[in-house]
N, C-alpha and C positions, 0 to 999 in steps of 0.2 A: 608718514603722518606726524604732526607735531602738536604738542599741547604744553601748557605751563606746568601742570601737576599730573603725573601718572599715578593713579591710585590702584594698588594691587589688592583686590578683594572687594566683593560687592555685598558685604554684610552691613550691619547698621553703622559701624564706625566709618567705613569707607564712603558710604552713601551720605552720612551726615557731613563729613568733611567736604564732599563734592557739592552738596547743597549750600553749605555756608560759604564756600568760595564763590559759588555762582552769584550770591547776593552782592558780592563786591566786584563782579565782572571778571573774576579769575577763572580761566578755563581749566578743565580737567577731563580726563578719560578714565573710566573705571573698567578694570579687567577682572572678570569673574569666571572661574573655571566650571561652575555649575550653571543651571538654569535659574530663572527667577522663581519658578514654582518650587524648585528644590530648596533654595534659600529660605523661602517663606514656610517650608514644611518643618523647619527646625523648631523644636520646642525648647524655650529658654525662660529664664526668670523674668518677672515683670514688675519689680519694685524700682521706681525711678526717683532718684534724688532731685532736689530742686535745681541743681546745676545743670543736669541733663534736660530738665523741663525748660530752663531758660535758653539752652542752645536750640532746642526744637522751636521755641518762639522766635529766636533770631533767624532761624532758617525758614520761617514761614510755614511750618508744618505742624503746628500745635492745636489746630482747631478741633480735630477729632479726639485728640488726647484729652483736652479739657472737657469735651462733651461726654466722653465715655469712660474716662479714667476715674478711679475710685480714690478719693482722698483718705489717707489713713493718718490719724492723729497720734497713733501709738501702736504698741504691739504687746502681746501677752507672753509671759514666761511661765512654764509649768514645771514643777518638780515635786517629788514626794507626795503626789496626789493633791497638791495645792497649786494656786496660780496667782500671779500678780501682774500688774500692768506698768509698762514704761510709757509715760505720756510725752510724746515728742514735742508737741506744741507748748506744753507747760515748761519743759526743760530747755527748748531751743527756739521756740516761736515759729517752727517750721513743721509741716507734715511731709510725708512721702506720697507718691501717687502709684497705685497699682494699675498698670497698663502693660499688656504683654509685649515682650520684645518683638514677637512676630508682627504685632500691629505697628510698632515703631518702624520696623523695616518696610512694611507695606506702605505706610504714609510717605516714607522717604522715596521709595520706588515710584509712587504715583507723582510725587513732586518733581523728581528728575525727568520723568516722562513728559510732564506738562511743560517743563522748562526746555525740553529738547536736549537734555543732557545725554552725553554719549556713554553708553554702557555696552561693553563687548562681553557677551555670554559665551559659555562653552569654549573658552580659550584653553589651549594646551601648551606645554613646553615653555612656560613663561621663564625668561632669563633676564636678569638685571645686569647691565653693563656700565662700566666706568662710573659707578655710583660714588666713588671717592674723588671724582673730578667735577668741574663745573659744567660738563656736557654729558650727563648720563643719558642712557636710552634703554628701552625695553624691547626684547624680541619675543614673539609668541607665534603660535599657529592657530588658525581658525578655519574650519571647513577644509583642512588639508593645505591651506595656503600660509606661507611664512609672511609675517608682518613685522614692521619696526615702528616703534613709537619714540620719537625724540622728545625731550622734556627738560625743564629746569630743575624739577624736584621729583622724587619718588616717595610716595607714602605707602609703607608696607602695612596693610590692614588685612592680611591674608591668614591670620590665625597661627596657632602653634605649629601646624604641619606645613605651613606655606614656605615659599622660597625666600621671602624677604630677610628673615632673621639669619638664615643659612648663608646668605650672600655676604654677611659681615664675616671677615676672616676669624678663624678660631683663636688666632693670636691676639685679637682685639676683644673678642667677646668673653665676658665673665658671667657664668650662669649659676644661679642659686635655686635649689629645689628641695621641697619637703613633700613626701608622699604620706598619705594617711592610711592606716590599716583597715579601712572600711569604705563602703560606697553608699550611695543613696538610691534606693528603689523608689521610683516616682510613677504615679499614675495620674492621668487626666480623666475626669468623669463629668458627665452632664448632670450634675447634682448641685443643689444649693450648698454653699460653704457652711461648715459647721459653726463658724463665727464670722462676724463682720470685720474682724482684724486678724492678722496672722497669729498663730499660736506656735511657739517654739517649745518643744517638750523634751525634758531630760527625764528618763526613767531608767530603772534598773535593767530593762530589756533593750535599752538603746534609745537613740534620738528619734524624734518624729517632728514633722512640720505640717501644719494645716494652712494652706494658702488658697488663692483663688485667681481666676481670670476675670470673671464677672459674676453676676447674681445667680447664674445657672451653670457655671462652669468652674469646677474645683480642681485644685492641684494639691496632691498629698504626697508626702515622702516618709519613708522609714529608713533608718540606718540598717544596712545589711552587710553580709560578708562579701569581700571582693570576689570570692569564688562563686557566688550566686549568679544565676542567669534569670532574666525575666520569666522564662518558661518554667522555672522552679516554683513560681508563685502564681497560684490561681487568684482570681479576684477575691474569692471568699477568704482565702488565707491572708491576703493583704489586709482586708477590712478588719478581720479578727485581731491581727497583730497591731494595727493602728489603734483600735479601741483599747487594747491592753496598755498602751503607752500614754494615753490621755487621762486626765482627771475624770472621775466617774460622770460628773455632770455633762462634760463635753462628749464623752463616749456615748452616753445615752441619747444625745441630740444628733449624733452623726447619721446622715442620710446617705445610703450607699446605692451603687448602681454599677452597670457594666463599665469597665475601663475602655476608653477610646484610644489610649496610648499608654504604653508601659515600657519603661527603660531603666537601666542602672547606670549611674554616673560615678566614676571614681573621684576621690577628692585629692587635690594636690595644690601646693603653692609653688610658684615658679616666677623668677625674675631674671631677665638678662640685662646686662649693662655693657656698654652704653645703649641708649635708644636712638642714637644718631651715628651714622658713618658717612661722612662727606655730605652728599645730597640725598641720602637715603634716611628716612625717618620711620621708626617702628611705632605702630599704634595698637592698643588693645592686646588681644591674645597672642599676637606676634611677639610681644615683649614680656607679657606677664599673665599669669593665671592665678586666680584666688579660689579657695573653696566657696561653694555656693552659700554657705552660712553667712547671712547678712547681705546677700545680693549685691556684691560689689563688682562683679565682672563687667557688665555693660556700663555701669556708672564710671568705673575707672577708665574704660576705653573712651568714654565721653570726655573725661578730663584731659586725656591725651589729645583728643581732637581739638579741644579748646586751646591748648598751648600751641599746637601746630598751626591751626587756623590763624591764631593771633600773630605768630611769627612770620608766616607766609604773607599775610596781609601787610604787616609792617615792612617786609622786604619790597613788595610791589608798590605800596602806596607812599612810602617814605624813603626807600632806598637804604634802609637800615637793617643790618643783619643781626642785631642784638637778640631778637626773638628766636630766630632759628639757631643761633649759636648757643643760647641758654635752654633750648627745648629739652634736651635729655635730662639735665640737672633738675629743672622744674618739674617735669613729669615724674621722674623717679622719686623725688622728695615726697610727692603725694602718693605714689604707688606703694612705697614702703609703709606708709601709715595705714593704707587700706589693707595691705598684707598683714600688718600687725593686728588690726581689728578682726579680720577674718580668722586668723590663727587663734586669737584669744577666744572668740565666740565659739569656734569649733571645739576647742579644748574644754570650754565650759559646759557644752551641751551633750557631748558624745561620750560613750563608753568605749574603752579600748582594751584589747586582750591583756596588756601588760600593766593595767592599773592595779596598784596595791590598795589595801584597805585605807592606808594613809592618804593616798591620792584621792580616793573617793570621799573621804571626810573633808579634805581641802576643797574639792569641787563643791561639796554641799555648803561649806562655810562661805565660799565665794558667792554662791547663789543666794544665800541668806543675807549676806552683806549687800548685794545688789538690790534685794527686795526692800531692805530697810534704810538704805543710805541715799539721800538726795544727790550727793556729789557723784556717787557711782552711777546712778541713773542718768545724771546729766552727761557724764563722760560717754556712756553707751549711746545715748540719744544723739549727741553731737556727731559721733562717728556714723551712726546708722543713717541719719538724714543727709549726711555728706559733708565732708570738710570743704572749706572754701577753696576756690581755684587760686 
């Protein structure tokens, strides 16, 4: 079998790339090691930058997003029992949209199916060959049968644990990583959100986040120890701890209910360089991971897709390799800025075991400066709504 672009990974970045390419008549095959239902069962963040919204529009899959997504003109920051608001529209002229990553993925799957796009599910033993030449190919097994896919380019959209990044020789790869000494315990509940905008809370008991998926589906998080297990936390214990970390007015308004999903996510920052090796291009979590503070994971993957789609389109439509040649440098320039913002925001909002009293006073001073300084608010808003591509 032959295609123009082999896409490894059927998550949102791989699907978005496939859908964008199809709008220009560029063929692709997506290889996914799990089922569609498994991929759609993943619970992820749902704050979309305008850049990602624009890509969904280009891909022709933004109708439901605009119908059901919730525009957020700002966000709330709580600390020391008080709260202030960062107005995104006032500071940048742009909002963000709350629309679950699961729904983004569902829309893309539906679009690929409607377009007759080829997606191979339940593939195993995926191996990338000759990626550093102009004739790469991919081998894999499906239903016990060995298959080969010849292509012009390979897009590695298969996440941190996928094969794509590991295909690049260790002598070429340079990896940068920071692990954080805490995790996020998150629950999903069929309850109205405590507020119509997100609340990021810094408290002496640790961080908390109040988010939502829709008017009757809420997503809440609290900072927890890495040694914790979801089974260590009853629903009642979670709700009690969340209340303690919110200002009193918000704690009093909180509507609780049974959790329908509960999990703990560790926080880490990770970047690999370069993001291109020959005809292999890394996208999203295959190349970089950000802490969930500030919701940059999916959005940074989308910016990778933008640069790669533009470069591949330039190659096929104009015979020009400039876009693919500059892909890694362009993508990484934006990735590192997103990493910086996520690192800054995480350090601002969390408590860590090694923080001294001096560190805590500096954190408090930073929060007070952010509350009272228009320039600081503008800088945060510019990063939160998304840097330009």
